[in-house]
C-alpha positions in Angstrom: 35.0 17.8 56.1 35.6 19.7 59.4 34.9 18.5 62.9 34.1 21.2 65.5 33.2 21.0 69.1 30.2 23.2 70.0 28.1 23.9 73.0 24.4 23.6 72.8 22.4 24.3 75.9 25.5 23.5 78.1 26.2 20.2 76.3 29.3 19.8 74.2 28.8 18.1 70.9 31.3 17.1 68.1 29.9 18.2 64.7 31.3 17.2 61.4 30.3 19.6 58.5 31.6 21.2 55.2 30.7 24.5 56.7 33.1 27.0 58.5 33.5 27.1 62.3 32.0 30.6 62.3 28.9 29.5 60.5 28.4 26.4 62.6 28.9 28.4 65.9 26.5 31.0 64.6 23.8 28.3 64.2 24.6 26.9 67.6 24.2 30.4 69.1 20.8 30.9 67.4 19.6 27.4 68.6 20.8 28.2 72.2 18.9 31.5 72.1 15.7 29.8 71.0 16.0 27.1 73.5 16.6 29.7 76.3 13.5 31.7 75.2 11.3 28.7 75.3 12.5 27.3 78.7 12.4 30.8 80.3 9.0 31.5 79.0 7.4 28.3 80.1 8.3 27.1 83.6 7.8 23.3 83.3 9.4 22.8 79.9 12.2 20.3 79.7 15.2 20.7 77.4 13.9 17.8 75.3 10.5 19.4 74.9 12.1 22.8 74.0 14.3 21.0 71.5 11.2 19.3 69.9 9.4 22.7 69.7 12.4 24.4 68.1 12.8 21.5 65.6 9.1 21.8 64.8 9.5 25.6 64.2 12.5 25.1 62.0 10.8 22.4 60.0 7.8 24.6 59.5 10.0 27.5 58.3 11.9 25.1 55.9 8.6 23.7 54.5 7.2 27.3 53.9 10.4 28.5 52.4 10.4 25.5 50.0 6.8 26.2 49.1 7.7 29.8 48.5 10.7 28.9 46.3 8.5 26.5 44.3 6.0 29.3 43.7 8.7 31.6 42.7 10.2 29.1 40.2 6.7 28.6 38.8 6.3 32.4 38.4 9.7 32.7 36.7 8.8 29.8 34.3 5.5 31.6 33.3 7.5 34.9 32.8 10.1 33.1 30.7 7.3 31.4 28.6 5.7 34.9 28.2 9.0 36.4 27.1 9.6 33.5 24.6 6.2 34.1 23.1 6.8 37.8 22.9 10.2 37.2 21.2 8.5 34.9 18.7 5.8 37.6 18.1 8.7 40.1 17.5 10.3 37.8 15.0 7.1 37.2 13.1 6.5 41.0 13.0 10.1 41.7 11.8 9.6 39.2 9.1 6.3 40.7 8.1 8.1 44.2 8.0 10.8 42.8 5.8 8.2 41.3 3.4 6.2 44.6 3.3 9.5 46.6 2.7 10.4 44.2 -0.2 6.8 44.6 -1.6 7.2 48.4 -1.3 10.6 48.2 -3.3 8.8 46.1 -6.0 6.0 48.5 -6.2 8.3 51.5 -6.4 10.3 49.8 -9.1 7.2 49.0 -11.1 5.7 52.5 -10.6 8.8 54.1 -12.1 7.1 55.6 -15.2 3.5 55.7 -13.9 3.5 59.2 -12.5 3.6 58.4 -8.9 7.0 59.5 -7.5 8.9 60.3 -4.4 9.5 63.7 -2.8 12.4 65.6 -4.2 12.6 68.3 -1.7 12.0 71.1 -4.3 8.9 73.1 -3.4 8.2 74.0 -7.0 7.8 70.3 -8.1 6.1 68.9 -5.0 2.3 68.4 -4.7 0.4 67.8 -1.5 -2.4 65.3 -1.4 -4.3 64.2 1.8 -1.3 65.4 3.9 1.2 63.6 1.9 3.8 65.2 -0.4 4.3 63.8 -4.0 6.8 65.1 -6.4 7.0 64.1 -10.1 10.1 62.1 -11.1 10.6 63.0 -14.7 11.3 66.4 -16.1 8.4 66.4 -18.5 6.1 65.5 -15.7 7.3 68.5 -13.8 6.1 70.8 -16.7 2.6 69.5 -16.4 0.2 71.2 -13.9 -1.3 68.2 -12.0 -4.5 68.8 -10.2 -5.2 67.2 -6.8 -7.9 64.8 -8.1 -5.5 63.1 -10.6 -2.8 62.8 -7.8 -5.3 61.4 -5.3 -6.4 58.8 -8.0 -2.7 57.8 -8.6 -2.1 57.5 -4.9 -5.1 55.2 -4.4 -4.1 52.9 -7.4 -0.5 52.7 -6.0 -1.6 51.3 -2.7 -4.2 49.0 -4.2 -1.9 47.0 -6.5 
């Protein structure tokens, strides 16, 4: 704790505080300025009356600042809750994606010999159906000339299983 001697409206006061002298003096200067403005603006205002009015103004500002801070804390809590819910939804979606990817792998494994296959990149063996490209896996399937109706039927049955 530090003890400083400061002057407020021509009165010397000893102040004990944890703050620095510079900070304490800056507060005293602001208070002196406010007191001067009030006493000069109103002719019959005493120093005590001015001090009460400055105190009332400071208290009003402190209460409004606290209300504002409380409102901001409430908004931050709501944002944090929203973010938490969004994170939970993302985790649920990621789990669902993982399940679906596992299901796709299982279906692809089970479809190994059924005629539905993955694109090979070779234009001579790929078949286009409904904007999607399918290519036969097995060499003997490459020799057959598949028509688009049969491929569409295989595509539909693949996704319904």
